[in-house]
C-alpha positions in Angstrom: -25.0 -25.7 12.8 -22.5 -26.8 9.8 -20.4 -24.6 7.8 -21.1 -21.9 10.2 -18.3 -20.4 12.5 -18.9 -20.0 16.3 -18.5 -17.5 18.4 -16.2 -19.2 20.7 -12.8 -20.6 19.8 -10.1 -19.7 17.4 -11.7 -16.4 16.4 -11.5 -15.2 20.3 -8.1 -15.2 20.9 -6.3 -11.7 22.2 -4.9 -11.3 19.0 -8.2 -10.9 16.7 -10.3 -8.5 16.6 -14.5 -8.9 16.2 -15.5 -5.8 14.2 -19.1 -6.5 14.2 -19.8 -5.7 17.8 -18.9 -3.1 20.4 -17.8 0.6 19.7 -17.4 1.2 16.3 -14.5 3.7 16.9 -12.9 1.8 19.4 -13.0 -1.2 17.0 -11.6 0.6 14.0 -8.9 2.1 16.0 -8.2 -0.7 17.8 -7.6 -2.8 14.5 -6.1 0.3 12.8 -3.3 1.1 15.2 -1.3 -2.3 14.9 -1.8 -1.6 11.3 -0.2 1.8 11.8 2.5 0.5 13.9 3.2 -2.1 11.2 3.3 0.2 8.4 5.4 2.7 10.3 8.2 -0.2 10.4 7.4 -1.2 6.6 8.2 2.7 6.1 11.3 2.2 8.2 12.4 -0.3 5.8 12.8 2.2 3.1 13.7 5.2 5.8 16.8 2.7 6.7 17.6 1.8 3.0 17.5 5.7 2.2 19.3 7.0 5.2 22.3 4.8 5.5 23.0 4.8 1.2 22.5 8.9 1.7 25.0 9.2 4.5 27.4 6.4 3.3 27.1 6.4 -0.4 26.9 9.3 -2.7 24.2 11.3 -4.1 23.5 9.3 -7.2 23.1 6.0 -5.3 20.6 8.0 -3.2 18.7 9.2 -6.0 18.4 5.6 -7.1 16.9 4.4 -4.3 14.8 7.2 -3.3 13.2 7.2 -6.8 12.6 3.3 -6.8 9.1 3.3 -5.1 6.9 4.2 -8.5 8.6 1.4 -10.7 8.3 -1.1 -7.8 4.8 -0.4 -7.4 4.2 -0.5 -10.9 4.6 -4.4 -11.0 4.1 -5.2 -7.4 0.9 -3.2 -7.0 -1.2 -5.2 -9.3 -0.6 -8.3 -7.4 -0.9 -6.6 -3.9 -4.3 -5.4 -5.4 -5.3 -8.9 -5.7 -4.2 -9.8 -2.1 -6.5 -6.7 -1.1 -9.7 -8.2 -3.0 -9.0 -11.8 -1.4 -8.9 -10.3 1.9 -12.2 -8.4 1.3 -13.6 -11.9 0.2 -12.5 -13.7 3.4 -13.6 -10.8 5.6 -17.1 -11.5 4.3 -17.3 -14.9 4.9 -15.7 -14.7 8.4 -18.4 -11.7 9.3 -21.0 -14.2 8.0 -19.6 -17.3 9.9 -18.8 -19.7 6.8 -15.9 -21.6 7.8 -15.8 -23.7 4.7 -15.8 -20.4 2.3 -13.2 -19.0 4.8 -10.6 -21.9 4.3 -11.1 -22.1 0.7 -10.4 -18.5 0.0 -7.6 -18.6 2.3 -6.0 -21.6 0.0 -7.0 -19.9 -3.1 -5.1 -16.8 -2.0 -2.3 -18.7 -1.0 -1.7 -20.1 -4.7 -2.4 -17.0 -6.6 0.2 -15.6 -4.4 2.9 -18.0 -5.6 1.9 -17.6 -9.1 2.1 -13.9 -8.8 5.5 -14.0 -7.2 6.7 -16.0 -10.5 4.9 -13.7 -12.8 6.4 -10.5 -10.7 10.0 -11.8 -10.9 10.1 -12.2 -14.6 8.4 -9.2 -15.6 10.7 -7.2 -13.5 13.9 -8.5 -14.5 13.0 -8.2 -18.2 11.4 -4.6 -18.1 13.1 -2.7 -15.2 16.2 -1.8 -17.8 13.8 -0.5 -20.8 11.8 1.4 -18.1 14.5 3.0 -16.4 15.8 4.2 -19.9 12.1 5.4 -20.9 12.4 7.5 -17.4 15.1 9.4 -18.6 17.0 8.6 -15.7 20.4 10.2 -15.5 22.8 8.5 -17.0 25.0 8.9 -13.7 22.1 7.3 -11.9 21.4 4.2 -14.0 23.9 1.5 -13.0 22.7 1.9 -9.4 18.9 1.7 -10.6 19.8 -1.1 -12.3 21.5 -3.1 -9.4 18.8 -2.0 -6.7 16.1 -3.3 -9.0 17.8 -6.6 -10.4 18.2 -7.7 -6.7 14.8 -6.3 -5.7 13.0 -7.9 -8.0 15.0 -11.5 -7.7 13.6 -11.8 -4.5 10.4 -10.0 -4.9 8.6 -13.3 -4.0 9.4 -12.3 -0.3 7.3 -8.9 -0.6 4.6 -10.4 -2.3 3.9 -13.7 -0.2 4.3 -11.2 2.9 1.3 -9.3 1.7 -0.7 -12.1 0.9 -0.4 -13.8 4.4 -1.0 -10.1 5.9 -4.0 -9.5 3.8 -5.0 -12.8 5.2 -4.2 -12.2 8.7 -6.0 -9.0 8.6 -9.3 -10.3 7.1 -9.2 -12.6 9.7 -9.5 -10.0 12.3 -5.7 -10.2 13.6 -3.7 -7.2 12.9 -1.1 -7.6 16.0 1.0 -10.9 14.9 2.0 -9.0 11.2 3.2 -6.0 13.5 5.3 -8.1 15.8 7.0 -9.9 13.0 7.7 -6.3 11.0 9.3 -5.2 14.3 11.9 -7.9 14.2 12.2 -8.0 10.7 12.9 -4.3 10.7 15.3 -4.2 13.1 17.1 -7.0 11.0 16.8 -4.6 8.0 18.3 -1.8 10.0 21.2 -4.1 11.3 22.2 -5.5 7.7 21.9 -2.2 6.1 24.8 -0.8 8.1 26.8 -3.9 7.6 26.2 -4.3 3.9 26.2 -0.6 3.0 28.3 1.5 5.9 30.6 -1.9 6.6 31.0 -3.5 3.4 30.4 -0.5 1.1 28.2 -2.7 -1.3 26.3 0.4 -2.1 22.4 0.1 -3.2 23.2 -3.6 -3.9 23.3 -4.2 -0.2 20.2 -1.8 0.7 18.5 -4.4 -1.8 19.7 -7.3 -0.7 19.2 -6.0 3.2 15.3 -5.3 2.1 14.8 -8.7 0.4 16.1 -10.8 3.5 14.3 -8.8 6.2 11.1 -9.0 4.0 11.5 -13.0 3.8 12.2 -13.0 7.5 8.6 -11.4 8.1 6.8 -13.8 5.1 8.4 -16.9 7.0 6.9 -15.6 10.3 3.3 -15.0 8.9 3.7 -18.7 7.4 4.7 -20.4 10.5 1.9 -18.6 12.6 -1.1 -19.7 9.7 0.1 -23.2 9.6 -0.1 -23.3 13.5 -3.8 -21.8 13.2 -6.7 -23.7 14.4 -9.5 -25.5 12.4 -10.5 -24.3 9.1 -8.5 -21.2 9.5 -5.6 -22.7 9.2 -3.1 -22.9 6.1 -2.6 -26.4 4.9 -0.2 -27.2 2.0 -2.5 -30.0 0.4 -5.3 -27.7 0.3 -3.9 -25.4 -2.0 -5.6 -25.3 -5.2 -7.9 -23.5 -7.5 -11.4 -23.2 -6.3 -13.3 -21.7 -9.3 -16.0 -20.1 -7.4 -13.9 -18.4 -5.0 -11.3 -17.7 -7.7 -14.1 -15.8 -9.7 -14.7 -13.7 -6.4 -11.2 -12.9 -5.6 -10.5 -11.5 -9.2 -14.0 -9.7 -9.3 -12.8 -7.9 -6.3 -9.1 -7.8 -6.5 -8.4 -6.9 -10.3 -9.8 -3.5 -10.3 -7.9 -2.7 -7.1 -4.5 -4.2 -8.9 -5.2 -2.8 -12.3 -5.7 0.5 -10.3 -2.9 0.4 -8.8 -0.5 -0.4 -11.6 -2.1 2.1 -14.1 -1.7 5.0 -11.6 2.0 3.8 -11.3 2.2 4.4 -14.7 0.8 8.0 -14.5 3.3 8.4 -11.2 6.2 6.9 -13.6 5.4 9.9 -16.2 5.6 12.1 -13.5 8.9 11.1 -12.3 10.4 10.8 -15.6 9.7 14.6 -15.7 11.1 14.8 -12.2 14.1 13.0 -13.6 14.6 15.5 -16.5 15.3 18.6 -13.9 18.5 16.4 -12.8 19.9 13.8 -10.0 19.2 16.8 -7.1 15.7 17.1 -8.2 15.4 13.4 -8.0 17.1 13.3 -4.6 14.9 16.0 -3.1 11.6 14.6 -4.5 12.7 11.3 -3.2 13.4 12.5 0.4 10.1 14.3 0.4 8.5 11.0 -0.6 9.9 9.5 2.2 8.4 12.3 4.7 5.2 12.2 3.1 5.0 8.4 3.1 5.7 8.7 6.9 3.5 11.1 7.7 0.6 9.7 6.2 0.7 6.4 7.6 -2.3 6.9 10.1 -4.4 7.9 7.0 -3.5 4.9 5.0 -3.8 2.5 7.8 -7.4 3.5 8.7 -8.1 3.4 4.7 -6.7 -0.2 5.1 -9.0 -1.0 7.9 -12.2 0.4 6.6 -12.7 -2.4 4.3 -12.2 -4.9 6.6 -14.6 -3.3 8.8 -17.3 -3.0 5.9 -16.8 -6.2 4.9 -17.4 -8.0 8.2 -20.4 -6.2 9.0 -22.0 -6.8 5.6 -21.4 -10.2 5.9 -23.0 -10.5 9.0 -25.9 -8.4 8.0 -25.5 -5.1 9.6 -25.6 -2.5 7.4 -26.5 0.3 9.6 -23.1 -0.3 11.6 -21.3 -0.8 8.4 -22.6 2.8 6.9 -21.9 4.4 10.8 -18.2 3.1 10.5 -17.9 4.3 7.0 -18.5 7.8 8.3 -16.3 7.3 11.2 -13.5 6.3 9.3 -13.9 9.1 6.7 -14.1 11.9 8.6 -11.3 10.6 11.2 -9.1 10.5 8.3 -9.7 13.8 6.6 -9.5 15.7 9.9 -6.2 13.9 10.7 -4.8 14.4 7.3 -5.2 18.0 7.5 -3.7 18.5 10.7 -0.7 16.5 9.5 -0.3 18.4 6.2 0.0 21.8 8.7 2.6 20.1 10.6 4.5 19.3 7.7 4.1 22.3 5.9 6.4 23.7 8.5 8.7 20.9 9.7 9.4 19.9 6.1 12.9 21.9 6.0 14.2 19.9 9.0 12.3 16.7 8.0 14.1 16.7 4.4 17.5 16.9 6.2 17.2 13.9 7.4 17.5 12.2 3.9 19.5 14.4 2.0 22.3 17.4 3.1 22.6 18.9 -0.4 20.9 22.6 -0.3 19.9 22.4 -4.0 18.0 18.9 -3.7 16.5 20.3 -0.3 15.1 23.2 -2.2 13.3 20.9 -4.8 11.7 18.8 -2.0 10.5 21.8 -0.2 8.8 23.5 -3.2 6.9 19.7 -3.6 6.0 19.9 0.3 5.0 23.6 0.2 2.5 22.8 -2.7 0.7 19.4 -1.7 0.8 19.2 1.9 -2.2 21.5 2.8 -4.3 19.4 0.5 -3.9 16.2 2.1 -7.3 16.4 3.1 -8.2 15.8 -0.4 -6.0 12.5 -0.5 -7.5 11.2 2.5 -10.9 11.7 1.5 -10.2 9.7 -1.7 -8.1 6.9 -0.3 -10.8 6.1 3.0 -14.0 6.7 0.2 -12.0 4.1 -1.9 -11.9 1.8 0.9 -15.5 1.8 1.7 -16.3 1.0 -1.6 -14.0 -1.8 -1.9 -15.4 -3.1 1.2 -19.0 -3.2 0.2 -17.9 -5.1 -3.1 -17.7 -1.7 -5.7 -14.2 -1.9 -6.2 -14.8 -1.0 -10.0 -15.8 2.5 -8.9 -12.8 3.7 -7.1 -10.7 1.9 -10.1 -12.1 3.6 -12.7 -12.2 7.3 -11.0 -8.3 7.2 -9.8 -7.4 5.7 -13.3 -9.3 8.8 -14.9 -7.8 11.3 -12.6 -4.7 10.0 -10.9 -3.4 8.3 -14.3 -5.0 10.3 -17.3 -5.4 13.6 -16.0 -2.4 13.6 -14.1 -0.2 12.6 -17.2 -2.2 15.3 -19.6 -1.8 17.8 -17.1 1.8 17.5 -16.7 2.5 17.1 -20.3 1.0 20.4 -21.2 1.6 22.3 -18.1 5.4 22.0 -18.6 5.3 23.0 -21.9 3.4 26.4 -21.1 5.5 26.9 -18.0 8.5 25.0 -17.8 9.4 25.2 -14.0 9.7 22.5 -11.0 6.2 23.7 -9.1 3.9 22.8 -12.1 5.0 19.2 -11.8 3.9 19.4 -7.9 0.6 20.8 -8.4 -0.3 17.6 -10.2 -1.2 16.0 -7.0 -3.7 18.4 -5.3 -5.3 19.0 -8.6 -6.1 15.2 -9.5 -7.1 14.6 -5.5 -9.4 17.2 -5.7 -11.5 15.6 -8.9 -11.3 12.3 -7.2 -12.6 13.6 -3.9 -15.6 15.3 -6.2 -16.6 12.0 -7.9 -16.2 10.2 -4.7 -18.5 12.6 -2.7 -21.1 12.4 -5.1 -21.0 8.9 -5.6 -21.4 8.2 -1.7 -23.9 10.7 -1.0 -26.2 9.9 -4.0 -25.9 6.1 -4.0 -27.1 3.7 -1.3 -23.8 1.6 -1.4 -24.9 -1.4 0.9 -28.4 -1.7 -1.6 -26.6 -4.5 -3.6 -25.6 -6.7 -0.7 -29.1 -6.1 1.3 -30.8 -7.3 -1.9 -28.5 -10.4 -2.2 -28.9 -11.5 1.5 -32.8 -11.1 1.3 -33.2 -13.8 -1.4 
């Protein structure tokens, strides 16, 4: 039958997982584990930068690197959200065995990635200096921050295109090859960090150069793999063009996620500016905690990333009951594991923070943040996994509105008012569990009171 993917062929390579058949738990975990290892290595990029800078440069340099995440995600998060939306569309057509639409969606996503890379480079280089001043970045930290961001955004194409390629490969059921490429690029990153920062004493500039080069290596390897695929899953440069119907679908799914990420980053930047007002040690302490949290929360992050692919493929294959069962397993698994991790971090935080910072004052700030937030990780996990369910079934607007309202609007209002009433650092940390709780309540009500596959079932019944 023309236009339909057959069961045999490239799809059944060992590296690809069919999420529409077999055990739900085994399928989700088999798909999520390589993603976890890949994200672990992605965190290793940042951890290597932070560790090398923290041990071979001064506190101001470490503060510049460790506090960079929110500002970077403000700009790149929007375009990465578009990539997520494109992945959902590809997964759905892949599950429906519609090979022509899969091919067009792949090439549309790549073109959007190229355009996004150009925009992110220009916007990042032009806006970063102003944003750093607006964030109350201490004068001692500002020069290092400017160097880091100028180099990072000068090479941000490598970051965005890697995320585009990775999203496409995962949508096609391949979470293994992105892992292999990250292993190689992570080893490269560590080696270059040691050479540029510890050896050549280039400071934060050396860390930024190492990150760009290493991320570029993984992007090139993904590109080679995609160009070597067979049939309609192969990337061919001559086919890269805008397909209006696919563009509309990708933007419909991706824009809410992209806007959500960027606007939430604005909320986090406001929070970061308040953290900055407590000085460089507060920046270092919170930055060190962010590294620990990013590492510890990876299993849940990856489950929330696997859920949309699972849901979308099964909805495309019209397996609605299986999609719902996968959602229950994914959300439940994420919530339970998150709380176990939170308990471990609560007691391990004093030792984990010392991996990145040595100064006692910086560690004390990190401990304040950890002891307020980690026992509420189950709320953060529920929000992320529930949002993944909704994105997978094409309802990306719901998590966008919910998270913008609470993780941005309420968070900004709370921090602004709370610090005026009680000007202590603990009040900043409480912004996170409070807003996680609000979003979790909304997601729970929505999932319990609505049949989130109903629209897809009606569409396919026509």
